[in-house]
PAKE-100282 format. One record per residue (C-alpha): residue number from 1; residue in one letter; x negated, y, z negated. Coordinates in steps of 0.5 Angstrom, whole numbers, padded with zeros to 4 digits. Layout:
<site><i>NUM</i><aa>A</aa><u>X</u><v>Y</v><w>Z</w></site>
...
END
This chain:
<site><i>1</i><aa>X</aa><u>0102</u><v>-0009</v><w>0143</w></site>
<site><i>2</i><aa>X</aa><u>0099</u><v>-0012</v><w>0147</w></site>
<site><i>3</i><aa>X</aa><u>0100</u><v>-0020</v><w>0148</w></site>
<site><i>4</i><aa>X</aa><u>0094</u><v>-0024</v><w>0150</w></site>
<site><i>5</i><aa>X</aa><u>0095</u><v>-0032</v><w>0151</w></site>
<site><i>6</i><aa>X</aa><u>0102</u><v>-0033</v><w>0153</w></site>
<site><i>7</i><aa>X</aa><u>0099</u><v>-0039</v><w>0159</w></site>
<site><i>8</i><aa>X</aa><u>0099</u><v>-0043</v><w>0151</w></site>
<site><i>9</i><aa>X</aa><u>0106</u><v>-0042</v><w>0151</w></site>
<site><i>10</i><aa>X</aa><u>0109</u><v>-0050</v><w>0152</w></site>
<site><i>11</i><aa>X</aa><u>0114</u><v>-0053</v><w>0157</w></site>
<site><i>12</i><aa>X</aa><u>0120</u><v>-0053</v><w>0152</w></site>
<site><i>13</i><aa>X</aa><u>0128</u><v>-0052</v><w>0153</w></site>
<site><i>14</i><aa>X</aa><u>0129</u><v>-0049</v><w>0146</w></site>
<site><i>15</i><aa>X</aa><u>0121</u><v>-0046</v><w>0144</w></site>
<site><i>16</i><aa>X</aa><u>0121</u><v>-0042</v><w>0150</w></site>
<site><i>17</i><aa>X</aa><u>0128</u><v>-0038</v><w>0149</w></site>
<site><i>18</i><aa>X</aa><u>0124</u><v>-0037</v><w>0142</w></site>
<site><i>19</i><aa>X</aa><u>0118</u><v>-0034</v><w>0146</w></site>
<site><i>20</i><aa>X</aa><u>0120</u><v>-0029</v><w>0150</w></site>
<site><i>21</i><aa>X</aa><u>0125</u><v>-0026</v><w>0144</w></site>
<site><i>22</i><aa>X</aa><u>0119</u><v>-0026</v><w>0140</w></site>
<site><i>23</i><aa>X</aa><u>0114</u><v>-0024</v><w>0146</w></site>
<site><i>24</i><aa>X</aa><u>0119</u><v>-0019</v><w>0147</w></site>
<site><i>25</i><aa>X</aa><u>0119</u><v>-0016</v><w>0139</w></site>
<site><i>26</i><aa>X</aa><u>0111</u><v>-0015</v><w>0140</w></site>
<site><i>27</i><aa>X</aa><u>0111</u><v>-0011</v><w>0146</w></site>
<site><i>28</i><aa>X</aa><u>0115</u><v>-0005</v><w>0142</w></site>
<site><i>29</i><aa>X</aa><u>0112</u><v>-0007</v><w>0136</w></site>
<site><i>30</i><aa>X</aa><u>0107</u><v>-0002</v><w>0132</w></site>
<site><i>31</i><aa>X</aa><u>0103</u><v>-0005</v><w>0127</w></site>
<site><i>32</i><aa>X</aa><u>0097</u><v>-0002</v><w>0123</w></site>
<site><i>33</i><aa>X</aa><u>0098</u><v>-0006</v><w>0117</w></site>
<site><i>34</i><aa>X</aa><u>0099</u><v>-0013</v><w>0116</w></site>
<site><i>35</i><aa>X</aa><u>0104</u><v>-0012</v><w>0112</w></site>
<site><i>36</i><aa>X</aa><u>0108</u><v>-0008</v><w>0118</w></site>
<site><i>37</i><aa>X</aa><u>0107</u><v>-0015</v><w>0121</w></site>
<site><i>38</i><aa>X</aa><u>0111</u><v>-0018</v><w>0113</w></site>
<site><i>39</i><aa>X</aa><u>0116</u><v>-0013</v><w>0114</w></site>
<site><i>40</i><aa>X</aa><u>0118</u><v>-0014</v><w>0121</w></site>
<site><i>41</i><aa>X</aa><u>0117</u><v>-0023</v><w>0120</w></site>
<site><i>42</i><aa>X</aa><u>0118</u><v>-0023</v><w>0113</w></site>
<site><i>43</i><aa>X</aa><u>0118</u><v>-0031</v><w>0114</w></site>
<site><i>44</i><aa>X</aa><u>0111</u><v>-0031</v><w>0117</w></site>
<site><i>45</i><aa>X</aa><u>0105</u><v>-0033</v><w>0113</w></site>
<site><i>46</i><aa>X</aa><u>0099</u><v>-0029</v><w>0112</w></site>
<site><i>47</i><aa>X</aa><u>0093</u><v>-0034</v><w>0113</w></site>
<site><i>48</i><aa>X</aa><u>0087</u><v>-0030</v><w>0113</w></site>
<site><i>49</i><aa>X</aa><u>0084</u><v>-0023</v><w>0115</w></site>
<site><i>50</i><aa>X</aa><u>0088</u><v>-0022</v><w>0121</w></site>
<site><i>51</i><aa>X</aa><u>0091</u><v>-0029</v><w>0123</w></site>
<site><i>52</i><aa>X</aa><u>0098</u><v>-0031</v><w>0121</w></site>
<site><i>53</i><aa>X</aa><u>0103</u><v>-0036</v><w>0123</w></site>
<site><i>54</i><aa>X</aa><u>0108</u><v>-0035</v><w>0125</w></site>
<site><i>55</i><aa>X</aa><u>0114</u><v>-0042</v><w>0125</w></site>
<site><i>56</i><aa>X</aa><u>0117</u><v>-0043</v><w>0132</w></site>
<site><i>57</i><aa>X</aa><u>0125</u><v>-0042</v><w>0130</w></site>
<site><i>58</i><aa>X</aa><u>0127</u><v>-0051</v><w>0129</w></site>
<site><i>59</i><aa>X</aa><u>0122</u><v>-0052</v><w>0135</w></site>
<site><i>60</i><aa>X</aa><u>0117</u><v>-0056</v><w>0132</w></site>
<site><i>61</i><aa>X</aa><u>0112</u><v>-0051</v><w>0133</w></site>
<site><i>62</i><aa>X</aa><u>0107</u><v>-0046</v><w>0130</w></site>
<site><i>63</i><aa>X</aa><u>0104</u><v>-0041</v><w>0133</w></site>
<site><i>64</i><aa>X</aa><u>0097</u><v>-0038</v><w>0130</w></site>
<site><i>65</i><aa>X</aa><u>0096</u><v>-0031</v><w>0132</w></site>
<site><i>66</i><aa>X</aa><u>0089</u><v>-0027</v><w>0130</w></site>
<site><i>67</i><aa>X</aa><u>0091</u><v>-0018</v><w>0130</w></site>
<site><i>68</i><aa>X</aa><u>0087</u><v>-0013</v><w>0132</w></site>
<site><i>69</i><aa>X</aa><u>0090</u><v>-0007</v><w>0128</w></site>
<site><i>70</i><aa>X</aa><u>0085</u><v>-0003</v><w>0131</w></site>
<site><i>71</i><aa>X</aa><u>0087</u><v>-0005</v><w>0139</w></site>
<site><i>72</i><aa>X</aa><u>0093</u><v>-0006</v><w>0138</w></site>
<site><i>73</i><aa>X</aa><u>0092</u><v>-0013</v><w>0141</w></site>
<site><i>74</i><aa>X</aa><u>0096</u><v>-0019</v><w>0139</w></site>
<site><i>75</i><aa>X</aa><u>0091</u><v>-0026</v><w>0140</w></site>
<site><i>76</i><aa>X</aa><u>0096</u><v>-0034</v><w>0141</w></site>
<site><i>77</i><aa>X</aa><u>0090</u><v>-0038</v><w>0139</w></site>
<site><i>78</i><aa>X</aa><u>0094</u><v>-0044</v><w>0138</w></site>
<site><i>79</i><aa>X</aa><u>0101</u><v>-0047</v><w>0138</w></site>
<site><i>80</i><aa>X</aa><u>0103</u><v>-0053</v><w>0136</w></site>
<site><i>81</i><aa>X</aa><u>0107</u><v>-0058</v><w>0133</w></site>
<site><i>82</i><aa>X</aa><u>0108</u><v>-0057</v><w>0125</w></site>
<site><i>83</i><aa>X</aa><u>0107</u><v>-0064</v><w>0121</w></site>
END
């Protein structure tokens, strides 16, 4: 998968480590459908047609991404503090 939006990663030591590992997994992923994402990341939340929320470990952040399965692209829409 190709990952777009890395510039949105927050400047947070604990979160940076999580994002580095997550990004490496995404690079090697081959997702063709929603079930593939949820199989690899069972804690991800499928929040819309091709939109997912990933809880960033215990950092207090969550990340919303959109996935284009046809073109094998993951787009980071937003990274925010969880409420």
